[in-house]
N, C-alpha and C positions, 0 to 999 in steps of 0.2 A: 608359106612355111614360116616366114618371119613373124607373121601374126600369131601363129601357134606357139612359137618360141617365146614371144613377149607375154602371151596369155599364161604359159606354163610358169614363167618367172614371176609374174604378178601373183599367181595362185600360190606358188612356193613362198613368196615373201609374206603374204597374208597369213599362211599357216605358221610361219616362223614367229610372226608377231603374236599370234594366239598362244603358241607354245611358250614364248617368253613371258607373256602375261600370266598364264597358268602356273608356270614355275615360280614367278615372283610371288604370286598369291600363296602358293604352297609353302614357300620359305618364310613368309610373314606369319602364316598360321603356325608353323612348327616353332618359330622363334617365340611367339606369344605363349604357346603351350609350355615351352621350356621355362620361360620367365615365371609363368604362373606356378609351375611345380616348385621351382626354387624358392619363390617367396612364400608359398604355402608351407614348405618344410621349415623355413626359419620362423614363421609365425607360430607353428606348433611348438617349436623349441622354446619360444618366448611367450607362451600362452599365459594370460592373466588368470590366476586362480582366486576365486572369491570364496571365502569360507565364513560361515556364520559362527560368531562366538558370543557367549552370553554377556550381557551388560553387567559389568562388575562395579559400575560407579555407585557412589553412595546415593541413597534415595533422597530426592529433593522434596522439601515440604511444599504442599499445595493447599491453598485455601480457595474454596469455590463458593461464590455468592449465588444462592439459588433463587430466592424470592423475597418479596416483602409481604408479610402476612400479619394481620392484626397489629399493625404499627411496629413490627419487628423485622429486622433484616435477618433472614434465615440462611444458614450456610453449613458447610462441612469442612473439616480440616483433616488432611492426611499427612502423616509424618510428624516430625517434631517441630511444630510451628507455634509461634505465639502471635496473637492478633491484638493490636491496640487500636482503639477508636478514640480519637482525641488524645487525652491522657489516660484513659481507662483501659485496662486489660480485659478483653472478652473472656468469659469462662467457657472453656471447651470441655464437653462431657466425655465420658469414656468411649463413646461410639464415634467421637470426632465432630458431633453436631454442636452448633452454637446459635444463639439468637441475641441480637443487639437492638436496642431501641433505635428505630429509623428516623426519629424526629430530627436528628442533627443533619441527616442527608437531604431533607426536604426544605431546608431554609435557603432561600436564594438571597444572599446578601450582596448588594451592589454598593460599592463605595464611590462617592462622587466628590471630587475635589472642586471646590468653588473658588474661583480666582478672588484674591484679596480685594476688598472694597466693593464687591458687587452686591446689589440688593434686590435685583429683579432678574427673572429668567423667562425665556420664551422658547417655543419650539421653532426650529428652522422651517418646519412644515406647517406651522399654525399661524394664527393672526392675533392671538391674545398674549399679554405678558402677565406674570404673577409675581407676588412677593416670594423671595426664596424660601422662607419657612412657611410653606403652605401645602395643603394636600394636592392641589392641582399642579403646583410646581414640582412636587416630588415625583409625580407620575411621568414626567418627561424623560425619555430615554437619554442616557448620557451622550450618545453620539449625535442627538438632535438638539442639544441645549445651546442656547446663545445667551450671554449675560450682559446686563446693563447696570451702570452705577446709579442712574437716575431714571425717573419716569419720563423725563424729557428725551433722554437718549432712546428709550424704547419707542416712544411715539414718533421720533424723528426717523427711526428705522422702519416705520410703517405698521407697528403693532398698536393695538388698542388695549385699554385696561380690561381686566377680567371683570365679569359681572358679579 
């Protein structure tokens, strides 16, 4: 009989643990639901409303460069814009179209400062040296240039005279 009594108490204790676990789960679920309802109501009260309104800002002038055709830079102007190229004002017709001679945009001018007293130039990647005012010397990229005062300096650096 003692064994039955122990078995009965063990069974009762197991069912009480299950009941306590289910009750705890139910309380957590109810609390979560309540918190969600409360936060949902306050979110509705503070809802962000986005309304579209027309843009009333002043129109900005826009210049669009479209192409180069027959030596002219072709484009279009919208709004009250003035276009200057160099010191000249471009003529914009009634439709907003304009064309400007493109020759000024296709000249690639590179200014090279030659150190004072230098008379010869060579390429860091080459083997020959040239007089500074020469067509071969002019073709050396600025970042590759190395200068010499005399032919002796150029030869001492391992360069040979141009042919």
